[in-house]
C-alpha positions, 0 to 999 in steps of 0.5 A, a space after each residue: 888662325 892669324 892671331 896677330 894682324 898687321 895692316 899699315 906698311 907701305 914705302 914713302 919717302 923721306 920726312 913722312 909718315 905712316 901708322 901700323 896696326 895690329 889688331 889680336 885676337 883678345 886673348 893675345 891682346 890681353 898679355 900685358 905686354 905689346 910691341 913693336 919691333 924690326 929687322 933689316 935685312 943683314 941685322 938682327 932684330 929690335 925692339 922698337 917699342 913696347 907698352 904695357 896695359 896701363 899705359 906706359 912705353 917704352 921707346 929704343 933711342 931710335 925711337 924716340 921724339 918721332 913714333 908713338 904707341 899707342 894701344 885701343 883696347 876697346 879696339 884689340 889693336 896695337 898701333 905705332 905712328 912712326 913720324 919723320 921717316 927717314 931711310 933707316 927706318 927700312 925695315 920688317 916689322 913684327 908687331 908682338 906680344 907677351 906677360 909684363 915681368 918688371 913692366 916691359 922690355 924691347 927684349 925679344 924672347 919675352 914676346 911669346 906672339 908674333 905677327 906675319 911682320 909688315 915691310 916699311 920702306 924709306 926713300 931719300 
């Protein structure tokens, strides 16, 4: 059973916007940290943005000012609003959930449950 179901990826031109969504089962959604990670071909997976249960966020430098992570608790849904997209944003994007330690960090090993991934392609 898919417990984190992603949607919203696609192919866009530079400067366009996309919103990614991740619908989680209640048991997974109620974990404290949720985040978005991405991986381009031949590159390591990196943390883009994370959010805790209180709404505190942590963004990668490449995302800050352009991307917004949010969560809708009534819908058990995590979002990533991406604006001013650049070709270097092209990657497979994954949502993930994990426990909170001293706040939520963008560390892959701190997230236990992962979505199936959705491709974002940005052309120049």
